[in-house]
N, C-alpha and C positions, 0 to 999 in steps of 0.2 A: 219614574215615567208611566207608572200605571194610570197616574192621571190623563194622559193623552191617550190611553183607549178611547177613554168618553166621547170623547173626537166623533169616533167612525163608527161608536155605537149609536149618537143620533144620527149617523147618515142612514147608519140601517135604520131606524125607525123610522124613518122619512120610506125609504123605500119600502117597509109593509105597511103603508096605512089603507091600504082595502084586507090587510088580518084585524078576522076580531081578535080583541083580547075579555078574556074570562079568566075560571078558574084554572089551576093548572098542577097538578099531581104531583109535578116536579118543587112547586112550595108549598108543602107543610109546614114552614112557620110565619106563615102571611100575615098572621095578627100581629107577629112582633115587627115582623119585618118592615110594614107597614107604620110602625111606631116611627121602628129608625128611618125610614122615607121619608117620613114629615118632619123628623129632628134636621136631614139634611136639606132639604127645600128649606125650611126658613134660616139658616145656618147659613146656604147661595144668597135668597133675597135679602138679609142683611147685611153679609158681608162680599163674598166671592161677585155677584152680579155687577154693585154699584162701583168697586174695583176694576171688574173687568172693563165698565162700560165707562169708565175716567178711564183707564190704558190706551182704548181705542179711541179715543177724545184729544191724549195728548203724544199718543206716540208716531208718529208716520207709518204706514201702512208699512214700506218699505224696507224700516228699523223690524217691526213687529214681524214681517215675514223672513229678516236675517235671524230674530229671536227664536222664531220656529223648524227652522232648518239646520240649526245648533243643537237644539233638543233634539229633532229629529237624526241625525247624525250621529250622537250620542246613545241611543236607539237603538242603530244597529251592533250595536257593540252585544247589546241583548241578543239580538234576532242571531247573532253568528255564533255565537256560543247555545243556542237550542239548537241553532240546524246542527250542531254536530251533535249535540246530545241526540238527537233525531236522527244518526246519520246520511241526512243531505249533504253528502260529500260533494254533489256539484252547484249546492247554492252557497258552500261557507267562501268559496273564490270571487264569487261573484258580491260575498254579504263586503269581503276585506277588498273587494276595487271599491264597492261604494263610499265605503268610510274615507279609505285611502286618499281617494281623488275630491270628495270633499271635504278634504281635511288640507291637504297639498295646495288643492289650485282654486277652491271655494273658502281662502278666508279660513279656517280652520271650523268652515263648514258654516258659513256664513250664510254662504253664494250657493246652491242649489247645482254645482256643475253636473254632477252624474247624472242624474237629470233629463239634462243635456244633453246628455251623449249617451241614451236609453239604457243607464245601466238599472236595475229590476230594485224599486223597493220592496222590502218585504216587512213584514210582521210578525216576530214570532215572541212567546214569551214561556218562563216555566210550565204556566198549569195547559200548553199549550201539548209539551215536552210529558206531561205526564198523560195525557188522555190521546198524545200517538201511542204509549205504550200500552193505552188498555185501564190505566185509570178513571174511574165515571167519575161526573161532573158532582153525584152528590148532592142532596138539598140547594135549593135557590137560596140563597143570604144578602142581605142590605146590610153591608158593613158602615159605621159610622166615618163620614169626610169623604172614603174612597166610592161607595155607590155601591154596584149592583156589583155581586159574583159568585159564587156558590161554594161547597165545601171544600172541593179541589183546588180553586183558582186562586183562594183565600190566603192559602199558604206558600202558594206561588207566589206574592208579589214580596216578599221576604224574600226569597233566591234572587227575583231582578233585582229588587233593591241592592243586595252586598257584589249583584254583578253588572252593577251601573258605576260607570266612573265615581260619582259622587260620593260612592261608600270608601274608596279608598284616595281621594281628595283631600287634603289637610290642610284647606286655609282656614284663618282666620272664623269663629262659630259665624261673626254677624258676615261675613260674604256666606261661608256653605248654604244660612237659611234664607239670606237675600238669590240668588240662585235657585235654591228649591222652588222658593215664591213667584218668583218670576216663571216658569215651569208653570208651575201652579194658575196662574194669573193669565200668561198667553195660552193656555190652554183652554180657558174659561171665556174668554175674548175669541177665541177660534167657535164656538161652539156658538156663540150670540144671534147670529144668521141662521142656522139651524134650527134654532130650537124653537123659533116662533110657529112653524111648522105642528109643534109639540103646544103651541099657546092657543092657537085656532083650532084642530081638529077636536070632535066633537067625541072623546075618547077617554076613559080611566088610564090616567096618566101613571100611573104606580105599574097596573100590569100588562099595559103596550112597554112600557121600556122594559117590562122583568121576561116576555116576551121576545121582545127584541134581542136583550141578552142573549137568550139562549141558542136563539136558533143562530147570533151571529156569531158566536163561542165554536160550537156544533162547526157552521162553516169553516169556521178559519181552521180548526183542529185536523178536520178535513182537507184541507188546501182548497177550498170552493167546491168539493166535490165527497157530498156527506152521501152514506145509505139511502135507500128509495124510504121513505117513513111506511108502515106498517099499523102504524100506534096511530091513537086519537091526540097525539103531540099535536101542536101547529107544524104546519108546512114550515119548509127549511127555504131558507131566498133560493136555492137550486130551484126545488120544488115550482115555488113561485115562478120563476122567469120562465118555466118552460111554459108554465101552464099561459102564463101572460102569450108567447110565440105562442102557443098551438091554439090559441083565439084570434088571433089576427090574422085575416087571409092574403092579405101581402105577403110577400117574405121580408123582412128586415133586413138591409145591411147591419153584419158587424158592427158593432161599436167598438170604435178604437183603446187600446188598451190603455186603461189612466194610472199615472204614477201616481202615488198619493207624494206630496209635497213636502 
């Protein structure tokens, strides 16, 4: 399920389009990371992106939405486990209600009935759990194939994997890998629209995605309320949002809460 986080990362990058990208003290391995980043970009350009475009061209939108809903609903199991590890007792029943509602009334998760019923969708992983209990992020690192991460989140990917139903599902290997591949392709297809921003923006793509990732992770670990920035680190999503609101002379209506599909 780690690949699905990349979608929210690119959306976060779009929200941070006014933030300058540059050297970051949390990226001491930048020369090495840039090489891995270039490798990942090459793989994406040669394989993933063409396959994702073909997937969009061939598979109807309704079917693609069902695939996205199915994998998102499986991810709720990981969220439930990590909410329990973070002692968020009020969130666990909500997670359970969302998963079971979609499984029972949404044809195994293909239809997102829970969102229509306004059951909250949340995304928690083991990296967030470690951060919740005070484990520092450590240096930024770019993983081959997986992309942006850090010294805390990278090992958490393994825990999330063994927490996923895929780890315990034991069909034919071709079926298992086929489902994994479908998840990756579907996630990449969902990024095709959002990434157009990065293709046209006059920014260093590596630095921009790095800073967006680091800020997005902090935002998630603190459940949207990170501590006030008192250093020279890039501003958080919350601080950027507060600046935008303070610069607007006319009070804005509160935006409706949007649940991730």
